[in-house]
C-alpha positions as MATLAB code, in Angstrom:
seq = 'XXXXXXXXXXXXXXXXXXXXXXXXXXXXXXXXXXXXXXXXXXXXXXXXXXXXXXXXXXXXXXXXXXXXXXXXXXXXXXXXXXXXXXXXXXXXXXXXXXXXXXXXXXXXXXXXXXXXXXXXXXXXXXXXXXXXXXXXXXXXXXXXXXXXXXXXXXXXXXXXXXXXXXXXXXXXXXXXXXXXXXXXXXXXXXXXXXXXXXXXXXXXXXXXXXXXXXXXXXXXXXXXXXXXXXXXXXXXXXXXXXXXXXXXXXXXXXXXXXXXXXXXXXXXXXXXXXXXXXXXXXXXXXXXXXXXXXXXXXXXXXXXXXXXXXXXXXXXXXXXXXXXXXXXXXXXXXXXXXXXXXXXXXXXXXXXXXXXXXXXXXXXXXXXXXXXXXXXXXXXXXXXXXXXXXXXXXXXXXXXXXXXXXXXXXXXXXXXXXXXXXXXXXXXXXXXXXXXXXXXXXXXXXXXXXXXXXXXXXXXXXXXXXXXXXXXXXXXXXXXXXXXXXXXXXXXXXXXXXXXXXXXXXXXXXXXXXXXXXXXXXXXXXXXXXXXXXXXXXXXXXXXXXXXXXXXXXXXXXXXXXXXXXXXXXXXXXXXXXXXXXXXXXXXXXXXXXXXXXXXXXXXXXXXXXXXXXXXXXXXXXXXXXXXXXXXXXXXXXXXXXXXXXXXXXXXXXXXXXXXXXXXXXXXXXXXXXXXXXXXXXXXXXXXXXXXXXXXXXXXXXXXXXXXXXXXXXXXXXXXXXXXXXXXXXXXXXXXXXXXXXXXXXXXXXXXXXXXXXXXXXXXXXXXXXXXXXXXXXXXXXXXXXXXXXXXXXXXXXXXXXXXXXXXXX';
ca = [
     106.498   88.172  101.210;
     108.617   85.085  101.836;
     112.267   84.174  101.272;
     113.378   81.010   99.494;
     116.907   79.806   98.733;
     117.961   78.075   95.534;
     120.368   75.130   95.445;
     123.348   77.534   95.373;
     122.231   79.382   98.490;
     120.924   82.485   96.726;
     118.102   84.129   98.713;
     115.188   85.261   96.523;
     111.913   86.938   97.432;
     108.922   88.337   95.562;
     107.791   91.594   97.135;
     104.330   93.095   96.782;
     103.337   96.302   95.011;
     101.942   99.328   96.833;
      98.832   99.911   94.687;
     100.233  103.046   93.100;
     100.472  101.600   89.603;
     103.717   99.842   90.470;
     104.161   96.080   90.120;
     105.323   93.296   92.400;
     108.910   92.285   91.826;
     111.432   89.467   92.093;
     114.298   90.551   94.353;
     117.748   89.028   94.840;
     118.656   89.646   98.481;
     122.320   90.604   98.563;
     123.815   91.076  102.008;
     123.497   94.675  103.181;
     121.359   95.714  100.210;
     118.521   98.257  100.197;
     115.608   97.552   97.830;
     114.253  101.095   98.244;
     110.908  100.554   99.992;
     109.953  102.437  103.150;
     106.542  103.160  104.654;
     107.113  106.831  103.808;
     106.159  106.071  100.194;
     102.795  104.638  101.285;
     102.103  107.705  103.415;
     102.484  109.957  100.380;
     100.136  107.763   98.364;
      97.483  106.393  100.716;
      97.608  108.823  103.638;
      98.296  112.019  101.712;
      95.447  113.830  103.454;
      96.879  113.041  106.871;
     100.204  114.348  105.566;
      98.572  117.696  104.742;
      97.798  117.287  101.022;
      94.381  117.619   99.410;
      95.718  115.954   96.289;
      98.200  113.124   96.179;
     101.777  114.443   95.772;
     104.623  112.756   93.946;
     106.826  110.358   95.890;
     110.289  108.906   95.501;
     109.172  105.297   94.966;
     107.238  106.100   91.811;
     109.150  109.105   90.516;
     112.512  107.367   90.722;
     111.159  104.043   89.446;
     112.620  102.032   92.318;
     110.176   99.190   91.654;
     111.354   98.655   88.085;
     114.229   96.479   86.851;
     117.239   98.485   85.710;
     117.109   99.522   82.047;
     118.935  101.918   79.772;
     115.930  104.205   80.052;
     115.789  104.450   83.851;
     119.417  103.926   84.882;
     119.903  107.684   85.268;
     116.698  107.999   87.336;
     117.051  105.160   89.851;
     119.033  105.945   93.011;
     122.463  104.334   93.253;
     121.937  103.331   96.894;
     119.305  100.720   95.981;
     119.566   97.413   94.166;
     116.874   97.048   91.484;
     114.570   94.035   91.191;
     115.275   91.311   88.650;
     111.824   91.346   87.090;
     108.255   92.496   87.657;
     106.030   89.453   88.223;
     102.675   88.811   89.950;
     100.178   91.223   91.520;
      99.440   89.568   94.859;
     102.524   87.554   95.841;
     102.304   85.452   98.985;
     103.849   81.995   99.448;
     107.179   81.254   97.737;
     109.088   77.970   97.485;
     111.909   76.357   95.499;
     111.972   73.010   93.725;
     113.922   70.638   96.052;
     115.566   68.828   93.138;
     114.187   65.374   92.292;
     112.915   65.057   88.719;
     109.939   63.101   90.030;
     108.572   66.196   91.818;
     106.003   68.416   90.021;
     107.375   71.504   88.291;
     110.719   72.256   86.691;
     114.015   71.627   88.458;
     115.821   74.824   89.415;
     112.562   76.806   89.483;
     110.800   78.836   92.154;
     107.020   78.747   92.586;
     105.230   81.904   93.722;
     101.561   82.188   94.740;
      99.768   85.091   93.086;
      96.504   85.775   94.941;
      94.097   88.252   93.309;
      90.934   87.833   95.339;
      89.238   85.181   93.199;
      90.210   81.754   91.830;
      89.679   82.811   88.217;
      92.370   85.474   88.561;
      94.822   83.769   90.908;
      97.670   81.522   89.825;
     101.017   79.979   90.628;
     103.958   81.307   88.614;
     107.172   79.386   88.020;
     110.467   81.156   87.365;
     114.202   80.449   87.350;
     117.211   82.690   87.976;
     120.858   82.454   87.030;
     124.041   84.416   87.658;
     124.449   87.698   85.825;
     127.710   89.319   86.828;
     127.567   89.850   90.574;
     123.778   89.781   90.468;
     121.095   87.553   89.043;
     118.631   87.551   86.161;
     115.411   85.675   85.428;
     115.882   83.083   82.689;
     112.442   81.529   82.463;
     108.925   82.111   83.774;
     105.537   80.623   83.037;
     102.148   80.000   84.668;
     102.456   76.708   86.523;
      98.857   76.450   87.756;
      95.728   78.603   87.823;
      92.041   78.509   88.733;
      92.530   78.348   92.506;
      92.617   81.198   95.047;
      96.133   80.214   96.074;
      97.803   81.932   99.046;
     100.703   79.569   99.714;
     102.594   76.777   98.003;
     105.134   74.311   99.396;
     106.810   71.038   98.478;
     106.012   68.187  100.856;
     108.322   65.304  101.707;
     106.022   62.956   99.815;
     106.742   64.275   96.320;
     103.605   66.442   96.299;
     103.058   70.165   96.106;
     100.733   71.464   98.839;
      98.621   74.518   98.023;
      96.423   76.564  100.375;
      93.180   77.820   98.846;
      91.543   80.937  100.372;
      88.462   80.358   98.159;
      87.820   84.060   97.386;
      87.696   87.568   98.777;
      89.840   89.423  101.291;
      87.919   89.220  104.564;
      89.069   86.830  107.290;
      87.108   83.586  107.142;
      86.939   80.298  109.029;
      86.872   78.073  105.949;
      89.600   77.280  103.436;
      91.091   74.348  101.556;
      94.388   72.562  101.048;
      95.006   70.564   97.909;
      97.958   68.717   96.434;
      99.586   68.341   93.020;
     101.425   65.167   92.037;
     103.480   64.374   88.960;
     101.968   61.568   86.898;
     103.585   58.154   87.140;
     105.538   58.830   90.348;
     103.419   56.849   92.806;
     106.175   54.301   93.501;
     109.136   56.523   92.666;
     112.294   55.458   94.540;
     113.512   58.977   95.239;
     110.192   59.971   96.742;
     110.147   56.859   98.894;
     113.731   57.615   99.941;
     112.834   61.139  101.056;
     109.733   59.975  102.924;
     111.844   57.435  104.745;
     114.877   59.617  105.465;
     112.937   62.622  106.744;
     111.676   60.553  109.676;
     115.181   59.437  110.630;
     117.423   60.803  113.358;
     120.392   61.805  111.196;
     122.787   61.659  114.144;
     122.220   57.903  114.191;
     123.231   57.428  110.542;
     126.703   56.175  109.668;
     129.406   58.555  108.445;
     129.474   56.826  105.073;
     125.729   57.217  104.727;
     125.851   60.888  105.676;
     128.589   61.647  103.139;
     126.600   59.859  100.442;
     123.547   61.975  101.316;
     125.450   65.147  100.369;
     124.752   64.006   96.798;
     121.083   63.217   97.370;
     118.714   64.668   94.704;
     116.637   66.464   97.368;
     118.374   69.580   98.738;
     116.521   69.273  102.047;
     118.123   65.877  102.674;
     121.510   67.242  101.637;
     121.191   70.103  104.100;
     120.268   67.770  106.981;
     123.312   65.625  106.231;
     125.497   68.747  106.026;
     124.224   70.089  109.351;
     124.721   66.734  111.034;
     128.318   66.419  109.818;
     129.125   70.036  110.682;
     127.606   69.862  114.159;
     129.733   66.769  114.810;
     132.794   68.595  113.393;
     133.418   65.826  110.861;
     135.897   67.971  108.951;
     137.581   65.093  107.171;
     134.262   63.787  105.852;
     133.225   67.214  104.615;
     136.630   67.523  102.973;
     136.137   64.119  101.404;
     132.880   65.285   99.809;
     134.744   68.188   98.176;
     137.621   66.044   96.849;
     135.543   63.052   95.707;
     132.829   64.964   93.854;
     134.670   67.077   91.305;
     131.937   66.255   88.804;
     129.207   67.285   91.267;
     129.397   70.953   92.265;
     126.288   70.659   94.435;
     127.857   67.970   96.646;
     131.058   70.027   96.839;
     129.042   73.077   97.885;
     127.589   71.242  100.873;
     131.117   70.240  101.850;
     132.226   73.904  101.723;
     129.147   75.082  103.612;
     129.747   72.433  106.262;
     133.358   73.584  106.668;
     132.061   77.143  106.964;
     129.713   76.150  109.787;
     132.585   74.565  111.698;
     135.028   77.413  110.954;
     132.523   79.980  112.191;
     132.920   78.415  115.632;
     136.639   79.304  115.639;
     137.850   75.882  114.514;
     141.392   76.335  113.105;
     141.353   73.131  111.049;
     138.140   73.978  109.218;
     139.407   77.533  108.655;
     142.669   76.188  107.243;
     140.768   73.965  104.796;
     138.703   76.922  103.584;
     141.893   78.947  103.078;
     143.390   76.049  101.131;
     140.361   75.825   98.861;
     140.359   79.599   98.310;
     143.596   79.175   96.336;
     142.366   76.234   94.227;
     140.906   76.432   90.726;
     137.427   75.512   91.845;
     134.197   76.271   89.911;
     132.767   79.747   90.335;
     130.023   78.753   92.805;
     132.512   77.055   95.126;
     134.815   80.069   95.187;
     131.871   82.394   95.857;
     130.746   80.236   98.794;
     134.315   79.986  100.132;
     134.471   83.794  100.199;
     131.122   83.994  101.957;
     132.215   81.437  104.571;
     135.573   83.135  105.201;
     133.766   86.395  105.875;
     132.149   84.821  108.923;
     135.202   83.302  110.637;
     136.939   85.045  113.526;
     140.499   83.864  112.814;
     142.936   86.408  111.352;
     145.677   83.981  110.292;
     145.847   84.022  106.459;
     142.092   84.493  106.073;
     142.366   88.049  104.757;
     145.099   87.051  102.315;
     142.820   84.312  100.964;
     139.993   86.803  100.568;
     142.310   89.270   98.810;
     143.171   86.468   96.389;
     139.462   85.861   95.710;
     138.874   89.608   95.344;
     141.120   89.508   92.273;
     139.155   86.652   90.690;
     137.898   87.284   87.165;
     134.313   86.475   88.221;
     132.271   89.473   89.464;
     130.257   87.053   91.595;
     133.368   85.815   93.421;
     134.644   89.392   93.727;
     131.341   90.505   95.245;
     131.383   87.902   98.036;
     135.065   88.568   98.727;
     134.443   92.340   98.950;
     131.547   91.919  101.382;
     133.610   89.459  103.462;
     136.592   91.827  103.656;
     134.264   94.619  104.738;
     132.737   92.468  107.467;
     136.244   91.564  108.671;
     137.317   95.257  108.573;
     140.528   94.422  106.708;
     141.857   97.946  106.138;
     144.643   97.054  103.617;
     141.906   96.055  101.115;
     140.640   99.634  100.807;
     142.801  100.732   97.871;
     142.145   97.522   95.922;
     138.412   97.989   96.401;
     138.658  101.553   95.084;
     140.511  100.322   91.972;
     137.832   97.720   91.341;
     135.110  100.363   91.708;
     136.848  102.495   89.095;
     137.283   99.480   86.829;
     133.622   98.458   87.157;
     132.669  102.048   86.219;
     129.059  101.570   87.394;
     128.418   98.830   84.836;
     127.412   96.157   87.347;
     125.303   97.743   90.100;
     125.356   94.527   92.162;
     129.150   94.487   92.112;
     129.174   98.186   93.010;
     127.020   97.437   96.039;
     129.398   94.694   97.197;
     132.427   96.932   96.744;
     130.678   99.711   98.693;
     130.035   97.236  101.513;
     133.761   96.511  101.379;
     134.598  100.228  101.621;
     132.356  100.634  104.641;
     134.259   98.002  106.597;
     137.798   98.606  105.379;
     137.873  102.400  105.333;
     137.162  105.165  107.784;
     134.624  107.886  107.137;
     137.521  110.273  106.561;
     139.158  107.941  104.028;
     135.933  107.530  102.084;
     135.312  111.290  102.076;
     138.831  111.833  100.694;
     137.785  109.949   97.560;
     136.297  113.226   96.336;
     139.809  113.851   94.998;
     139.770  110.670   92.900;
     139.521  111.150   89.144;
     136.793  108.506   88.643;
     133.149  109.556   88.751;
     132.255  105.934   89.588;
     134.423  106.174   92.696;
     132.713  109.434   93.662;
     129.300  107.775   93.360;
     130.350  104.751   95.406;
     131.814  107.054   98.059;
     128.532  108.949   98.347;
     126.584  105.680   98.713;
     129.031  104.546  101.404;
     128.899  107.873  103.247;
     125.098  107.664  103.114;
     125.361  104.604  105.386;
     127.365  106.749  107.808;
     124.801  109.591  107.457;
     127.914  111.678  107.041;
     127.865  115.431  106.330;
     131.045  114.808  104.320;
     128.712  113.905  101.449;
     128.411  117.634  100.775;
     131.958  117.565   99.351;
     130.628  115.639   96.351;
     127.882  118.091   95.352;
     130.209  119.755   92.862;
     130.941  116.522   90.986;
     129.080  114.994   88.017;
     125.315  115.377   87.775;
     124.722  111.744   88.790;
     126.970  112.148   91.838;
     125.329  115.459   92.727;
     121.882  113.860   92.569;
     122.954  111.010   94.839;
     124.473  113.461   97.325;
     121.270  115.529   97.379;
     119.227  112.357   97.929;
     121.328  111.304  100.875;
     121.453  114.685  102.594;
     117.784  115.501  102.150;
     116.235  112.048  102.596;
     118.256  111.187  105.700;
     117.947  114.673  107.238;
     121.706  115.241  107.461;
     121.077  118.732  108.798;
     124.664  119.950  109.000;
     124.983  119.438  105.225;
     121.496  120.582  104.177;
     122.658  124.160  103.559;
     124.701  122.933  100.582;
     121.552  121.432   99.049;
     119.488  124.586   99.589;
     122.201  126.685   97.965;
     121.632  124.847   94.678;
     118.071  126.184   94.405;
     118.746  129.834   93.491;
     121.560  128.787   91.138;
     119.224  126.393   89.353;
     116.485  129.031   89.164;
     118.895  131.507   87.567;
     119.802  129.169   84.673;
     117.810  128.588   81.495;
     117.941  124.802   81.700;
     120.567  122.859   79.799;
     121.722  119.261   79.745;
     121.850  118.614   83.493;
     118.193  118.989   84.365;
     116.800  118.090   87.745;
     113.823  115.734   87.773;
     110.619  116.892   89.494;
     111.541  114.783   92.541;
     115.004  116.330   92.753;
     113.488  119.814   92.398;
     111.168  118.946   95.268;
     114.128  117.998   97.440;
     115.772  121.361   96.728;
     112.573  123.227   97.604;
     111.960  121.337  100.829;
     115.564  121.626  101.967;
     115.290  125.400  101.578;
     111.937  125.315  103.378;
     113.239  123.262  106.285;
     116.208  125.601  106.824;
     113.967  128.668  106.606;
     115.235  132.257  106.791;
     114.944  135.257  104.472;
     117.509  133.880  102.047;
     115.408  130.818  101.332;
     112.174  132.805  100.977;
     113.959  134.704   98.218;
     115.170  131.416   96.747;
     111.633  129.992   96.532;
     110.338  133.174   94.928;
     113.191  133.083   92.403;
     112.272  129.474   91.599;
     108.611  130.423   91.109;
     109.492  133.197   88.658;
     112.379  131.439   86.938;
     112.624  131.330   83.139;
     114.283  127.904   83.382;
     112.139  125.776   81.055;
     113.127  122.546   82.820;
     111.353  123.564   86.044;
     108.299  121.401   86.593;
     104.992  123.287   86.802;
     103.825  121.326   89.828;
     107.041  122.153   91.657;
     106.449  125.865   91.044;
     103.035  125.292   92.638;
     104.692  123.451   95.499;
     106.998  126.417   96.096;
     103.964  128.699   96.427;
     102.316  126.240   98.820;
     105.428  126.120  100.987;
     105.387  129.919  101.260;
     101.780  129.698  102.453;
     102.790  127.457  105.402;
     106.204  129.034  105.978;
     105.618  130.027  109.596;
     103.445  126.989  110.391;
     105.192  123.894  108.988;
     103.342  120.581  108.946;
     104.556  117.907  111.352;
     105.293  115.613  108.382;
     108.214  116.193  106.028;
     105.936  116.608  103.029;
     108.619  115.740  100.504;
     109.200  112.318  102.056;
     106.084  111.335  104.034;
     107.974  111.017  107.319;
     107.132  112.482  110.708;
     109.741  115.200  111.187;
     108.201  118.224  112.919;
     109.741  121.666  112.645;
     109.114  124.314  115.293;
     106.652  127.059  114.468;
     108.587  130.058  113.306;
     107.806  133.741  113.358;
     109.566  135.225  110.373;
     108.724  138.915  110.617;
     110.223  139.600  107.184;
     108.051  137.113  105.281;
     105.298  139.634  104.501;
     107.833  142.361  103.638;
     109.606  140.065  101.174;
     106.338  138.987   99.594;
     105.200  142.624   99.393;
     108.395  143.504   97.533;
     108.633  140.568   95.112;
     105.100  139.388   94.364;
     104.120  142.338   92.101;
     106.731  141.265   89.562;
     105.506  137.679   89.658;
     101.781  138.450   89.239;
     101.820  138.321   85.470;
      99.544  136.585   82.962;
     102.583  134.759   81.550;
     103.346  133.152   84.911;
     101.901  129.610   84.902;
     101.221  129.776   88.657;
      99.587  133.186   88.736;
      96.418  131.656   90.247;
      98.392  130.139   93.128;
     100.230  133.439   93.686;
      96.996  135.373   93.887;
      95.718  132.757   96.324;
      98.876  133.369   98.365;
      97.989  137.057   98.512;
      94.500  136.181   99.752;
      96.001  133.803  102.303;
      98.101  136.533  103.921;
      95.603  139.390  103.744;
      95.012  141.854  105.338;
      98.751  141.916  106.095;
      99.679  141.543  102.436;
      98.250  144.283  100.228;
     100.841  144.302   97.522;
      98.555  144.229   94.458;
      96.043  147.096   93.932;
      92.388  146.076   93.650;
      92.137  147.627   90.184;
      94.877  145.333   88.906;
      93.244  142.294   90.500;
      89.870  143.205   88.972;
      91.558  143.551   85.595;
      92.976  140.056   85.999;
      89.513  138.767   86.911;
      88.126  140.192   83.655;
      90.927  138.937   81.398;
      89.556  135.913   79.508;
      93.065  134.932   78.393;
      93.876  134.017   81.990;
      92.805  130.722   83.545;
      89.510  130.492   85.427;
      91.381  129.599   88.630;
      93.538  132.729   88.438;
      90.571  134.963   87.688;
      88.597  133.498   90.581;
      91.507  133.862   92.984;
      91.972  137.460   91.911;
      88.334  138.155   92.660;
      88.636  136.565   96.123;
      91.714  138.674   96.803;
      89.822  141.853   95.946;
      87.208  140.937   98.559;
      89.785  141.368  101.316;
      90.100  145.073  100.443;
      87.131  145.807   98.172;
      86.539  149.003   96.190;
      83.313  150.974   96.679;
      81.618  149.552   93.603;
      82.558  145.945   94.414;
      78.930  144.769   94.709;
      78.186  146.151   91.267;
      81.260  144.374   89.934;
      80.146  141.099   91.553;
      76.686  141.306   89.945;
      78.369  141.703   86.569;
      80.627  138.735   87.236;
      77.672  136.495   88.126;
      76.480  137.012   84.557;
      79.931  135.895   83.317;
      80.068  132.951   80.916;
      82.884  131.357   82.924;
      81.085  129.266   85.588;
      84.020  129.283   88.003;
      84.329  133.062   87.966;
      80.546  133.487   88.132;
      80.335  131.030   91.038;
      83.086  132.832   92.922;
      81.317  136.171   92.421;
      78.024  134.708   93.629;
      79.681  133.209   96.725;
      81.328  136.524   97.579;
      78.038  138.403   97.156;
      76.215  135.914   99.399;
      78.971  136.259  102.016;
      78.587  140.058  101.956;
      74.781  140.176  101.666;
      73.221  136.836  102.654;
      69.674  138.228  102.741;
      69.973  140.327   99.577;
      71.297  137.817   97.057;
      68.119  135.997   96.069;
      67.885  137.515   92.603;
      71.463  136.560   91.805;
      70.948  133.022   93.142;
      67.911  132.510   90.935;
      69.789  133.974   87.988;
      72.671  131.539   88.527;
      70.394  128.515   89.093;
      68.544  128.880   85.786;
      68.658  125.661   83.772;
      70.440  127.390   80.888;
      73.411  128.274   83.110;
      76.407  125.850   83.387;
      76.028  122.813   85.642;
      78.765  123.759   88.094;
      77.265  127.248   88.541;
      73.797  125.804   89.228;
      75.331  123.473   91.793;
      77.116  126.410   93.431;
      73.872  128.399   93.589;
      71.907  125.647   95.343;
      74.830  124.860   97.668;
      74.745  128.497   98.755;
      71.011  128.208   99.410;
      71.783  125.223  101.660;
      74.309  127.353  103.547;
      71.876  130.191  104.290;
      69.969  130.399  107.547;
      66.920  131.878  105.824;
      65.593  132.187  102.277;
      62.871  134.430  100.895;
      59.687  133.255   99.207;
      61.036  133.579   95.680;
      63.902  131.193   96.366;
      61.698  128.792   98.338;
      59.101  128.711   95.550;
      61.765  127.931   92.926;
      63.345  125.319   95.171;
      60.005  123.516   95.602;
      59.365  123.537   91.863;
      62.816  122.044   91.262;
      62.100  119.388   93.860;
      58.699  118.528   92.327;
      60.393  118.082   88.947;
      62.923  115.694   90.461;
      60.071  113.730   92.052;
      58.547  113.365   88.604;
      61.857  112.050   87.244;
      62.577  115.258   85.368;
      64.082  118.621   86.224;
      67.652  119.593   87.005;
      69.118  116.166   87.735;
      72.664  117.506   87.411;
      72.155  119.638   90.534;
      69.915  117.135   92.339;
      72.234  116.636   95.317;
      72.473  120.376   95.945;
      68.716  120.886   95.542;
      68.039  118.107   98.051;
      70.585  119.567  100.491;
      68.879  122.964  100.244;
      65.433  121.405  100.782;
      66.614  119.590  103.896;
      67.878  122.882  105.337;
      64.731  124.962  104.897;
      61.322  124.163  106.388;
      59.499  125.817  103.442;
      60.437  122.734  101.405;
      59.521  120.058  103.977;
      56.380  118.941  102.157;
      58.023  118.798   98.748;
      60.963  116.893  100.220;
      58.680  114.363  101.907;
      56.903  113.809   98.586;
      60.242  113.207   96.861;
      61.377  110.728   99.509;
      58.087  108.800   99.239;
      58.630  108.461   95.498;
      61.803  106.425   96.063;
      61.671  102.622   95.931;
      62.675  101.585   99.444;
      63.399   98.048   98.228;
      65.964   99.256   95.725;
      69.383   99.772   97.413;
      70.452  102.351   94.851;
      67.403  104.637   95.330;
      69.117  106.840   97.956;
      71.919  107.457   95.457;
      69.924  108.266   92.302;
      70.605  111.970   92.826;
      74.293  111.177   92.213;
      73.617  109.836   88.724;
      74.420  113.020   86.814;
      76.349  116.244   87.268;
      79.720  114.899   88.412;
      83.104  116.367   87.688;
      85.292  114.018   85.668;
      88.625  115.402   86.893;
      87.587  115.206   90.536;
      86.269  111.701   89.914;
      89.566  110.565   88.460;
      91.413  112.045   91.430;
      89.076  110.227   93.843;
      89.549  106.969   91.945;
      93.305  107.369   92.228;
      93.628  108.652   95.767;
      90.539  108.354   97.989;
      92.047  107.176  101.320;
      89.120  104.940  102.314;
      87.821  103.614   98.989;
      91.305  103.094   97.477;
      89.889  102.091   94.084;
      93.368  101.679   92.587;
      94.184   98.867   95.011;
      91.931   96.530   93.054;
      91.256   98.112   89.664;
      93.160   99.478   86.717;
      91.864  101.546   83.797;
      94.670  100.766   81.371;
      93.759   98.697   78.325;
      96.628   96.217   78.395;
      97.440   96.276   82.101;
      97.374   93.248   84.407;
      98.310   95.300   87.465;
      96.226   95.486   90.641;
      93.708   92.978   89.311;
      91.923   91.986   92.509;
      88.932   93.583   90.740;
      88.028   93.777   87.052;
      89.888   96.003   84.624;
      87.710   99.100   84.162;
      89.002  100.019   80.721;
      85.891  100.279   78.539;
      83.508   99.941   81.509;
      81.306  102.737   80.110;
      80.701  100.553   77.057;
      79.326   97.754   79.235;
      76.385   99.709   80.630;
      74.791  103.102   81.253;
      75.222  105.435   84.214;
      72.690  103.459   86.244;
      74.858  100.371   85.758;
      77.926  102.317   86.891;
      76.140  103.705   89.955;
      74.832  100.270   90.914;
      78.334   98.792   90.577;
      79.533  101.308   93.147;
      76.791  101.257   95.763;
      75.535   97.663   95.338;
      78.529   95.724   93.979;
      76.925   92.313   94.591;
      74.083   93.052   92.174;
      76.204   91.988   89.195;
      79.641   90.473   89.888;
      82.005   90.582   86.926;
      82.758   87.231   85.343;
      85.858   85.655   86.800;
      85.609   87.362   90.189;
      83.612   84.851   92.205;
      80.003   84.677   93.317;
      80.249   87.440   95.916;
      82.026   90.727   95.281;
      85.024   91.494   97.477;
      84.337   95.194   96.935;
      82.699   97.085   99.815;
      79.679   99.284   98.981;
      81.185  102.662   98.135;
      78.290  104.418   99.818;
      79.870  103.451  103.135;
      83.162  105.064  102.165;
      82.358  108.115  100.040;
      80.018  111.078  100.221;
      77.298  111.226   97.584;
      78.910  114.106   95.736;
      82.117  112.055   95.552;
      80.190  109.080   94.158;
      78.697  111.417   91.548;
      82.176  112.489   90.482;
      83.383  108.874   90.233;
      80.343  107.947   88.103;
      81.237  110.824   85.801;
      84.826  109.601   85.527;
      83.777  106.001   84.874;
      81.355  107.168   82.184;
      84.328  108.412   80.158;
      86.075  105.003   80.143;
      84.936  103.787   76.764;
      86.691  101.229   74.577;
      89.248  102.634   72.162;
];
C-alpha cells in the first residue's frame, strides 16, 4: 500500500490480500524483483463468471502459494521467478511509516508502524515490526500490536515528536467526516531532540554552515540527516562527505549518509566522487557501507575502475554485499562478470532466493540471450533454474531447451512459456501432456496448476494431435492426475472450436480465433466409447460432452446410456447426463422409461426425467408433476416439479387446484416451506392462482423488512450456498468474513464459525437481508454490510442460509 525506508535504505511495503483466503504480507522490495501479483489472479477469483466459469477455478496465486513466506513445505511449489514475502501480517494494510530514530518518539526504534483497517475501530489496529538482514534478503525480528481501538487508515511521525493517526471512524463507504489524533511519549514535552527537530525542519539548510551540516549527519532523526546529506551533495561538498565517513568509524549511520552523498554526486558524472567510492569499495568497511557502495557504483556512468571495484565487492563473503554488486554489474552491462556470476549461482545452489534474484539480474545485464541459453549445458541444476528465470525476462523461446532438465527446472520453464504466451515454444509444453498421461505417476508429479498449464497449452495450439492428447489425459491411469483437471480437459473439448476470449488458465484477455476442426467429431466418435465407463471418475462430464455435440455425435447407443441411467453404482450426475443424452436420439419407449425414472428414489435422476417429459409433452405431464411434488418426495425433486409448473404456459385444473392448496398452507404458516419459492413462482405465472397469491401477500407483515424473504428460510442447498459464499461476484462474502475457527483473515466482518449456534434460521436470514437489525459486537453501530437482497436472488439467499445453518461450533 505504501513504501517506507529503514535507516539503512531498505524499502519495505505491506501489500494487501485479495480476499481469496490469502493474507496481507510484508515485502522487501529488491530492485528488479517480482512479488507475483497480477490482476489476472483477481479475475479468476472475483470475475470468474465473466471469464466463462460457472464455478471459481483454481489460480496461480493461491495454488502456488505466492502470498506465503518461503518454507520447507512450499519451496518446491512457489515459482522461482518471484521473491516471497517476509511474513504475513495484517488484513487491511494502509498507511506505513518508519521510526525516525529519536528515543523520545513513541514506539520502538528501528520499527515500522503499519495501519491495519478492518472496517470498525474494535477490529482495527496499528502493528509494529522490525526487520534485519538475512543473507541477501531480510527477515522480521519482532512484531507486536502498537495501538488498537481506532479505525486507523494512516499513521505518520510528525516533526514535533508525535505520531499522527487518521481515523476513518467505521465502514467502507466514502464519508465527509473523519478524525486525526496524535500519540505522544510520556515525559517528552520539553525533550531537547524534539525541540531540535522542530527548529531545524523550518530552516533553510543551504544557509547552515558546513560544520553544522556535517554534524547533522549524526543527528538522531533520519529525516534531518537526509536533509543535511542532500544539501551537502547538491553543493558537491565531497570533502565534507568524505570527512563524515572517516571521522565516524564508530557510527555506521553517519558513514552511510556520507556514502549516499558521494553516490548522489557521482551519479552526476563527477570523477572525484566516483574515485572516492572506488577507494572505499576496497576498504574493510562494515557490511552496510559496502552494500551501499555497491548500490551507488551501479548508478554512475564512469567506466574507469568502477567495474573492477564492483567485481571486488562481488567476491565479498556477505551475500548482501554480493547481491548489490551483482545488480550493479548487471545495470552497467559489464560482460566479463558473466562467468563469475554463474559460479556464484552454482555455489549458492538455490539456498538464498534473494541472492539468486540478484545474480539473475546480473546475468541479464552481463550476458546475451544466447549466452544465457547456453547454460543448459552447465552441470548445475541451480544454474539451469537461474537461466530459465533470466530467459523469462527476455520472453525467450530458448527456455524450451531446459524442459528436459530437473523437475524444478522443467516446471519453471513450463510456467514461463505458458504464462507469458511464448508461442514459438508452446509446442514443447503441449508435448509433455501425452507423455504424462501415459505414465502411472511416480516421484515427479505435476501439481494441479501445472497440469492445467499443460492442458491449456495443448488447447491453445489446437489440432487433431492435441484433441487426442486431452482424451488420453482424461482416460489416463496416472493416479497423480487431479480429478478437476480431468474435468477441465472435458470442458476444453466442449469449447474446442469456440474458445473464450480469456485465457482461462490465467485470467488474461488473450482471444483465439474461432476454429473449424472438421475432425473433432470423428475423433470423439472413435475414442469416447472406450472412455464411457463406470470406473471413469468423469463419466458424467463425458456423457454431457456427448449431449453437447449431438446430433452430430452419436457414438454411444441409447441402450447403453439407459443402462448407465439405471445403474445405482454410478453417480447421480452421470446417470442424469446419460438420460439427457438419450433424449437427443430417443428409443420408441422413451416416454415409458421417463415415467419409470420419475418414480426413482434418486431425486436428481427423477428430476431430469420429469424435465425431459415436460419438454416432450408440456400439456400431458400433469400426473407426473403432481407425483413428483408430493410432500413425501425429496425436497429438490419437489422444487423441480414446481419450477416446471412455473415454466409452463398453461396448467390443467388438477395442477392449479394443488398449487392453490399449497399456497393456502403457506399462508397459514404451514405446508411445503422447502419449496415455497418455487410454489410462489408458479402462482405468479398462472392466473388460476391469483386469488390465493393475493391472500398470501396480504398475510405478510409489510413493516417487517424480512417478510419478502421468508420463503427463502428453508429448502436451500448447502453445497451451492458454500459456493455462493466463496465466489458470488457481487456479494463477495469472503471479502469480509471467514468461517475458520482460528482464523483472523478477512475480518472486516465477524468470523462466522459457529454462527448457527448463535441463532436460528430466522436470525441467519435477518443477518443477510437486514444486517443493521443486530450488528455483531465489535463492528460498530451501523453494519458495513450491504443488504444481500440487493445482490442475490432469493433462491441464492436460501442456499446461503442453508450453508450458514451448518456452521456450528466444534
